[in-house]
C-alpha positions in Angstrom: 103.5 135.3 103.2 105.0 134.2 106.4 107.9 131.7 106.5 105.7 129.1 108.3 102.9 129.2 105.7 105.5 129.0 102.9 107.1 125.9 104.6 103.7 124.3 104.9 102.9 124.9 101.2 106.3 123.5 100.1 105.8 120.4 102.3 102.3 119.9 101.0 103.6 120.2 97.4 106.3 117.7 98.1 103.8 115.2 99.5 101.4 115.8 96.6 104.3 115.2 94.1 105.4 112.0 95.9 101.8 110.7 95.9 101.5 111.4 92.1 104.7 109.5 91.5 103.6 106.6 93.6 100.2 106.5 91.8 102.0 106.5 88.4 104.2 103.6 89.5 101.2 101.6 90.8 99.3 102.3 87.6 102.2 100.8 85.6 101.9 97.6 87.5 98.4 97.1 86.0 100.1 96.7 82.5 101.7 93.3 82.4 103.3 94.0 79.0 105.1 97.0 80.3 106.4 95.0 83.3 107.7 92.3 81.0 109.5 94.8 78.8 111.0 96.5 81.9 112.3 93.3 83.3 113.7 92.2 80.0 115.6 95.5 79.8 116.9 95.1 83.3 117.9 91.5 82.6 119.8 92.6 79.4 122.1 94.7 81.6 123.5 91.5 83.1 
């Protein structure tokens, strides 16, 4: 496999991973109870 093709595969994998992480974060915003718990935990740090 050439270096150029490998670089493209790595770049595509990174973009796919970032898209999955963003989709997971956006999915968590649809659960209000999770968001309240998260904010309570963050607020408890102060």
